[in-house]
MARVO-951573 format. One record per residue (C-alpha): residue in one letter; x, y, z. Coordinates in steps of 0.05 Angstrom, whole numbers, plus 5000, padded with zeros to 4 digits. Example, Ala and Ser with C-alpha at 12.3 -4.5 7.8 and 13.67 -1.06 7.14 Angstrom:
BEGIN
+-----+------+------+------+
: res :   c1 :   c2 :   c3 :
+-----+------+------+------+
:   a : 5246 : 4910 : 5156 :
:   s : 5273 : 4979 : 5143 :
+-----+------+------+------+
// end
This chain:
BEGIN
+-----+------+------+------+
: res :   c1 :   c2 :   c3 :
+-----+------+------+------+
:   m : 7837 : 5358 : 4351 :
:   q : 7870 : 5375 : 4286 :
:   k : 7829 : 5358 : 4225 :
:   v : 7860 : 5316 : 4171 :
:   p : 7858 : 5352 : 4103 :
:   t : 7808 : 5326 : 4054 :
:   s : 7863 : 5313 : 4003 :
:   r : 7898 : 5266 : 4052 :
:   l : 7834 : 5229 : 4066 :
:   r : 7825 : 5221 : 3991 :
:   y : 7895 : 5193 : 3986 :
:   f : 7879 : 5136 : 4034 :
:   s : 7821 : 5111 : 3992 :
:   l : 7815 : 5038 : 3975 :
:   s : 7840 : 5046 : 3903 :
:   d : 7902 : 5083 : 3928 :
:   r : 7917 : 5029 : 3979 :
:   l : 7909 : 4975 : 3926 :
:   f : 7955 : 5013 : 3879 :
:   d : 8008 : 5021 : 3934 :
:   i : 8005 : 4948 : 3952 :
:   g : 8011 : 4926 : 3879 :
:   n : 8067 : 4975 : 3866 :
:   v : 8107 : 4954 : 3927 :
:   t : 8096 : 4880 : 3911 :
:   m : 8120 : 4889 : 3840 :
:   m : 8182 : 4928 : 3863 :
:   i : 8199 : 4874 : 3914 :
:   c : 8192 : 4819 : 3861 :
:   l : 8236 : 4860 : 3813 :
:   m : 8288 : 4870 : 3868 :
:   v : 8290 : 4796 : 3884 :
:   v : 8297 : 4777 : 3811 :
:   t : 8353 : 4828 : 3802 :
:   i : 8392 : 4814 : 3866 :
:   y : 8385 : 4738 : 3873 :
:   p : 8432 : 4718 : 3815 :
:   f : 8488 : 4761 : 3844 :
:   v : 8477 : 4735 : 3915 :
:   n : 8478 : 4664 : 3887 :
:   m : 8543 : 4678 : 3852 :
:   i : 8573 : 4701 : 3918 :
:   a : 8550 : 4638 : 3952 :
:   v : 8578 : 4593 : 3898 :
:   s : 8645 : 4630 : 3897 :
:   f : 8654 : 4620 : 3972 :
:   n : 8631 : 4547 : 3971 :
:   d : 8676 : 4487 : 3965 :
:   a : 8680 : 4464 : 3893 :
:   n : 8670 : 4390 : 3909 :
:   d : 8608 : 4406 : 3949 :
:   a : 8582 : 4456 : 3896 :
:   v : 8578 : 4400 : 3845 :
:   r : 8519 : 4371 : 3884 :
:   g : 8479 : 4435 : 3872 :
:   g : 8428 : 4463 : 3919 :
:   i : 8467 : 4526 : 3936 :
:   y : 8422 : 4587 : 3937 :
:   l : 8435 : 4645 : 3984 :
:   w : 8489 : 4618 : 4031 :
:   p : 8551 : 4574 : 4021 :
:   r : 8543 : 4504 : 4048 :
:   e : 8618 : 4493 : 4059 :
:   w : 8658 : 4557 : 4065 :
:   t : 8725 : 4562 : 4030 :
:   w : 8773 : 4613 : 4000 :
:   d : 8802 : 4564 : 3950 :
:   n : 8766 : 4594 : 3890 :
:   y : 8795 : 4663 : 3904 :
:   k : 8864 : 4633 : 3919 :
:   y : 8861 : 4601 : 3850 :
:   i : 8840 : 4666 : 3815 :
:   f : 8894 : 4708 : 3849 :
:   g : 8948 : 4654 : 3844 :
:   e : 8945 : 4626 : 3773 :
:   s : 8969 : 4686 : 3732 :
:   d : 8997 : 4756 : 3734 :
:   i : 8931 : 4781 : 3761 :
:   y : 8959 : 4839 : 3801 :
:   g : 8995 : 4871 : 3742 :
:   a : 8933 : 4861 : 3699 :
:   t : 8890 : 4894 : 3753 :
:   l : 8936 : 4954 : 3752 :
:   i : 8931 : 4960 : 3676 :
:   s : 8855 : 4954 : 3681 :
:   a : 8853 : 5009 : 3733 :
:   l : 8899 : 5054 : 3692 :
:   r : 8860 : 5045 : 3628 :
:   t : 8795 : 5058 : 3665 :
:   l : 8819 : 5121 : 3699 :
:   i : 8858 : 5151 : 3641 :
:   g : 8810 : 5127 : 3587 :
:   t : 8749 : 5153 : 3623 :
:   a : 8779 : 5222 : 3638 :
:   i : 8803 : 5233 : 3566 :
:   a : 8741 : 5205 : 3534 :
:   v : 8692 : 5245 : 3576 :
:   f : 8731 : 5310 : 3567 :
:   c : 8737 : 5303 : 3491 :
:   t : 8665 : 5280 : 3484 :
:   a : 8642 : 5339 : 3524 :
:   m : 8682 : 5387 : 3480 :
:   l : 8650 : 5358 : 3418 :
:   a : 8581 : 5360 : 3449 :
:   y : 8590 : 5433 : 3468 :
:   t : 8612 : 5450 : 3397 :
:   i : 8553 : 5415 : 3365 :
:   s : 8504 : 5446 : 3414 :
:   r : 8522 : 5517 : 3391 :
:   s : 8470 : 5545 : 3342 :
:   e : 8523 : 5590 : 3311 :
:   f : 8563 : 5529 : 3287 :
:   v : 8539 : 5525 : 3215 :
:   l : 8561 : 5452 : 3205 :
:   r : 8528 : 5425 : 3268 :
:   k : 8476 : 5384 : 3231 :
:   f : 8526 : 5354 : 3183 :
:   v : 8575 : 5337 : 3238 :
:   t : 8520 : 5307 : 3281 :
:   m : 8495 : 5263 : 3224 :
:   f : 8567 : 5243 : 3208 :
:   f : 8577 : 5217 : 3279 :
:   v : 8508 : 5185 : 3284 :
:   f : 8523 : 5147 : 3219 :
:   t : 8580 : 5112 : 3255 :
:   m : 8530 : 5084 : 3306 :
:   y : 8498 : 5041 : 3252 :
:   f : 8557 : 5026 : 3205 :
:   s : 8629 : 5010 : 3218 :
:   g : 8689 : 4991 : 3176 :
:   g : 8691 : 4920 : 3203 :
:   l : 8741 : 4882 : 3245 :
:   i : 8797 : 4872 : 3194 :
:   p : 8798 : 4945 : 3168 :
:   t : 8797 : 4969 : 3240 :
:   y : 8856 : 4924 : 3258 :
:   l : 8895 : 4947 : 3197 :
:   l : 8882 : 5020 : 3216 :
:   i : 8904 : 5008 : 3288 :
:   k : 8967 : 4973 : 3262 :
:   d : 8983 : 5030 : 3214 :
:   l : 8976 : 5080 : 3270 :
:   g : 9028 : 5042 : 3310 :
:   l : 8981 : 5026 : 3368 :
:   v : 8991 : 4950 : 3368 :
:   n : 9028 : 4927 : 3430 :
:   s : 9016 : 4995 : 3461 :
:   f : 8977 : 5018 : 3522 :
:   w : 8945 : 5074 : 3482 :
:   v : 8906 : 5025 : 3439 :
:   y : 8860 : 5022 : 3500 :
:   i : 8850 : 5098 : 3500 :
:   f : 8850 : 5130 : 3431 :
:   p : 8799 : 5086 : 3393 :
:   g : 8746 : 5100 : 3445 :
:   i : 8756 : 5174 : 3457 :
:   i : 8690 : 5194 : 3425 :
:   g : 8626 : 5157 : 3442 :
:   v : 8568 : 5180 : 3398 :
:   f : 8513 : 5162 : 3447 :
:   n : 8551 : 5195 : 3504 :
:   m : 8560 : 5257 : 3461 :
:   i : 8485 : 5260 : 3449 :
:   v : 8471 : 5255 : 3524 :
:   i : 8519 : 5312 : 3540 :
:   r : 8495 : 5354 : 3482 :
:   s : 8423 : 5347 : 3504 :
:   f : 8442 : 5369 : 3574 :
:   i : 8481 : 5430 : 3548 :
:   e : 8424 : 5451 : 3504 :
:   g : 8380 : 5454 : 3566 :
:   l : 8426 : 5505 : 3600 :
:   p : 8400 : 5577 : 3601 :
:   d : 8428 : 5617 : 3543 :
:   g : 8437 : 5678 : 3588 :
:   i : 8493 : 5644 : 3627 :
:   l : 8534 : 5632 : 3565 :
:   e : 8519 : 5700 : 3536 :
:   s : 8540 : 5735 : 3601 :
:   a : 8607 : 5698 : 3598 :
:   r : 8618 : 5722 : 3527 :
:   i : 8600 : 5794 : 3547 :
:   d : 8653 : 5790 : 3601 :
:   g : 8704 : 5772 : 3547 :
:   a : 8709 : 5697 : 3557 :
:   g : 8728 : 5656 : 3496 :
:   e : 8695 : 5591 : 3476 :
:   f : 8746 : 5547 : 3512 :
:   t : 8743 : 5589 : 3575 :
:   t : 8667 : 5587 : 3573 :
:   f : 8670 : 5511 : 3565 :
:   i : 8719 : 5501 : 3622 :
:   r : 8691 : 5551 : 3673 :
:   i : 8617 : 5552 : 3657 :
:   v : 8595 : 5490 : 3618 :
:   l : 8634 : 5436 : 3653 :
:   p : 8613 : 5454 : 3725 :
:   l : 8540 : 5458 : 3702 :
:   t : 8541 : 5391 : 3666 :
:   v : 8564 : 5348 : 3725 :
:   p : 8503 : 5302 : 3723 :
:   a : 8512 : 5287 : 3649 :
:   m : 8587 : 5280 : 3657 :
:   a : 8578 : 5231 : 3715 :
:   t : 8529 : 5190 : 3674 :
:   v : 8576 : 5186 : 3615 :
:   s : 8635 : 5172 : 3661 :
:   l : 8599 : 5112 : 3689 :
:   f : 8584 : 5086 : 3619 :
:   v : 8656 : 5095 : 3596 :
:   a : 8687 : 5067 : 3660 :
:   v : 8644 : 5004 : 3658 :
:   g : 8662 : 4994 : 3585 :
:   q : 8736 : 5003 : 3598 :
:   w : 8737 : 4959 : 3659 :
:   n : 8699 : 4902 : 3626 :
:   s : 8736 : 4904 : 3559 :
:   w : 8780 : 4845 : 3540 :
:   f : 8771 : 4835 : 3465 :
:   d : 8816 : 4893 : 3447 :
:   v : 8870 : 4861 : 3490 :
:   f : 8861 : 4796 : 3453 :
:   l : 8866 : 4831 : 3385 :
:   y : 8923 : 4880 : 3397 :
:   n : 8963 : 4862 : 3459 :
:   s : 8954 : 4787 : 3470 :
:   s : 9029 : 4775 : 3460 :
:   n : 9049 : 4827 : 3513 :
:   i : 9035 : 4802 : 3583 :
:   k : 9054 : 4870 : 3612 :
:   l : 8994 : 4902 : 3578 :
:   s : 8944 : 4848 : 3596 :
:   t : 8882 : 4868 : 3634 :
:   l : 8843 : 4837 : 3690 :
:   q : 8784 : 4816 : 3646 :
:   y : 8831 : 4783 : 3595 :
:   e : 8868 : 4745 : 3649 :
:   l : 8802 : 4722 : 3679 :
:   m : 8779 : 4700 : 3611 :
:   k : 8842 : 4659 : 3602 :
:   i : 8832 : 4627 : 3671 :
:   l : 8762 : 4607 : 3652 :
:   q : 8785 : 4577 : 3586 :
:   t : 8839 : 4538 : 3624 :
:   s : 8789 : 4512 : 3674 :
:   n : 8741 : 4491 : 3619 :
:   t : 8797 : 4455 : 3582 :
:   s : 8823 : 4420 : 3644 :
:   a : 8753 : 4397 : 3662 :
:   t : 8739 : 4373 : 3591 :
:   a : 8687 : 4428 : 3583 :
:   s : 8642 : 4399 : 3637 :
:   a : 8617 : 4446 : 3691 :
:   g : 8608 : 4389 : 3740 :
:   d : 8679 : 4361 : 3737 :
:   v : 8726 : 4378 : 3794 :
:   y : 8800 : 4384 : 3779 :
:   q : 8861 : 4402 : 3818 :
:   s : 8902 : 4464 : 3804 :
:   a : 8976 : 4451 : 3804 :
:   g : 8995 : 4524 : 3813 :
:   s : 8952 : 4539 : 3874 :
:   g : 8973 : 4486 : 3924 :
:   g : 8927 : 4433 : 3898 :
:   t : 8864 : 4474 : 3902 :
:   n : 8801 : 4439 : 3878 :
:   v : 8760 : 4482 : 3831 :
:   t : 8707 : 4474 : 3777 :
:   p : 8689 : 4517 : 3717 :
:   t : 8624 : 4535 : 3753 :
:   s : 8660 : 4559 : 3816 :
:   i : 8713 : 4596 : 3775 :
:   r : 8659 : 4630 : 3734 :
:   a : 8623 : 4653 : 3797 :
:   t : 8687 : 4678 : 3828 :
:   m : 8707 : 4715 : 3765 :
:   t : 8640 : 4750 : 3764 :
:   i : 8649 : 4775 : 3835 :
:   v : 8721 : 4797 : 3825 :
:   a : 8703 : 4836 : 3762 :
:   s : 8640 : 4867 : 3790 :
:   v : 8663 : 4892 : 3858 :
:   p : 8700 : 4955 : 3833 :
:   i : 8639 : 4979 : 3794 :
:   l : 8593 : 4964 : 3853 :
:   i : 8638 : 5007 : 3897 :
:   v : 8637 : 5066 : 3849 :
:   y : 8564 : 5065 : 3828 :
:   p : 8532 : 5089 : 3894 :
:   f : 8572 : 5153 : 3891 :
:   l : 8547 : 5168 : 3820 :
:   q : 8476 : 5143 : 3827 :
:   k : 8442 : 5210 : 3837 :
:   y : 8480 : 5241 : 3779 :
:   f : 8465 : 5180 : 3736 :
:   v : 8390 : 5185 : 3746 :
:   q : 8389 : 5260 : 3734 :
:   g : 8433 : 5257 : 3673 :
:   m : 8393 : 5202 : 3640 :
:   t : 8328 : 5237 : 3655 :
:   v : 8351 : 5302 : 3621 :
:   g : 8382 : 5265 : 3563 :
:   g : 8320 : 5223 : 3553 :
:   v : 8272 : 5283 : 3554 :
:   k : 8313 : 5330 : 3510 :
:   g : 8349 : 5280 : 3465 :
+-----+------+------+------+
// end
């Protein structure tokens, strides 16, 4: 009979078992607290609005219906807005991450004599801003009002994202970059061929941050493009639908009213709010599992070295 190592016997001591039980119990409770609100939103979104007013819906719809989703996708130019949201998320994320990475690489170089000044200059903007009115006037003077690029250019550089990428780059072996220079590679070639492939975890982490921010943004649409329906985004259209539902129901979450534009669909502000949450969250939930391992690794490195 094979003997069990002493270390393994020590692992199965009473204190270790109690710790494992407590740890698993705490993780299960945390998982339930985190997942339950989202599951409840799904149940409410698929439940009949008249029945949902009675309450008591937890994990499963009591009366199944698609009316809430028919209302969301039938009341406004939701498909064009979804396309604009997807475009601003893809284009904005790609440009922002690339430009932020270039800045992070520049600041990470010890031979850059102004690195401390430039770093403090950008960090200063994390705590102080020009304010809403000066920002609007600047955007207007730049000719970005009623333009798609107002979604892209103002958010090209994210200071926190720059710090995460810079911390990751500073952790790379200096020998790799030195060998590239010895082979005759310039700074831009070194950045493209050496630094970018090695910073995939940090880039994926920052990409997730930027993509979520771009996808969820609606206030910039309200400020700069509210008069141009062709440049409206999904979040802004959903916000308008919620305002309409609240107004029609006299701001009462329990009132049921009938939508004239969706074949007489009965909805409530509560059911519309739940449906909006699901519609806006699904794309991010689809993307996140593919970036999860990079997200954890990138945040760990950034947290240790930042």
